[in-house]
N, C-alpha and C positions, 0 to 999 in steps of 0.2 A: 430479490436482491439481498435482503437481510439474511435469509437462510444460506445463500451461497457464500456471503461474507463470513458467517459463523463457521461454516464447514471448512472453508479455505484457511481461515485464520487458525482454526484448531490444528489443521494439517501443518501449517508453517510453524506455528508456536511449538508443537510437539517436536518437530525436527530441530528447531533452534535450541530448545531446552535440553535436548540430548547431545548438543554439540555438533549437530549435522547442519552445515551451511550449504548443502548441495542445491537446494531450491533457489537460494539467493545467487549462487554461482550460475545456475541454469538460466534464470530470468534476468539477472543484472550482473553479468560477468565483470564489467568494468568496476562497478561499485564493490563487488566481492574482492577483486584483486586489490583495490585501494585499501579496503579495511584490513585485509590480511597483511599488506605491506606496512601499514601504520602500526598494527599490533606487533609485528616483528621489530620495527624500529623502536617501539615503546620499551623493549627489553633494555635498551641503553638510554632512552629518554622517556621517563615515565609520564611526562606531561602530554605525550602523544596519545595516551589512553583516552583522554577526553575528546580529542579530535576523532579518534577511531570510533568511540561510542556514538558520537553525533552522526557520523557518516553511516554507522551500522543502523541507527534508527531510521534514517532516510532509506537505506537499502531494504530494510524490512517492509516499510510502507509501500515502496515502489514495487517490490516483489509481490506483495499481497495484491496490489491493484492488478497486476498482470495475471496472477493466478485466478483472481475473481473474474477477470474478463474472459480467460480461457474457459472457465466453468460456465459462464453465461453463454458463450458461443455453442456449447454442446447441450445446453438445456433447452428442450423443445419449447417451453413457455417463455423463459427469460430471454432467449435469443431473439424473440419477436418484440421484446419490450425495451431493449437498451442498445444504444450505440456508444462505443467507447470513444472518448475524446482525449482525455489525458493531456499532459503537457503543461507548460507554464501559463498562468493567467486564464485558465479555463477549468471547468468542472471535469470530473473524471468520466461521467457518462451523461447522455441526454436521453430522455425517455422517447419512445416511439409509440405509434398507435394512440390508444387512449391516454397514454402518459406523455404525449408529444409536448415538447418544450420544457418539461420539468427536468431540472438539472440535479445530478447526484454527485456527491463528493464523499470519499472514503477517508476517514481520519480517526484518531483516538478520541476518547471522551475529552481529554485535556485540550485537544486541538480544535474541538467543535466550534467554540466561540469565535476564534480567529478566522475560521473558514466562513462563518456566517457574515463576517464583516467585509468579505471580499465584494467587489463591485457587482458581482452577479449573484450575491447571496440571497436576495429577495425571492428568487425563483428556484432556490436550491433546497434539496433534502439532504441531510447529513446521515450517513450510515457509519456507525462507529465500530471499532474493533478493539479488543483488549490485547495489547502486546505483552510479551513476557517480562517486561521490566516494571 
């Protein structure tokens, strides 16, 4: 899991740092559209930059989660160990086999503490990523 998160984060981070948002557009088209609309609107209302930035952070994390899940699905070992859950009020993955019942959440280092405070945090492992901001 950690290896896959690092690989996929490096891929997404490199794209974003070069100004390429195509992965976000591919995985989260609605969020991509909203961020680009907000950035366009920010040309006349600079306060919208803050809203666009916060939405972009969400889009990055959600895109990374889906990229990691795709990579897990094609990995012969990891595909046997994790089931994607995602969504509100639940972990991102649950372990299978010898990892059965262990929950996994993907977040930044800064978000790790708040993730552990969730109602399911006692049975959860946090896997962190380093975003480009």
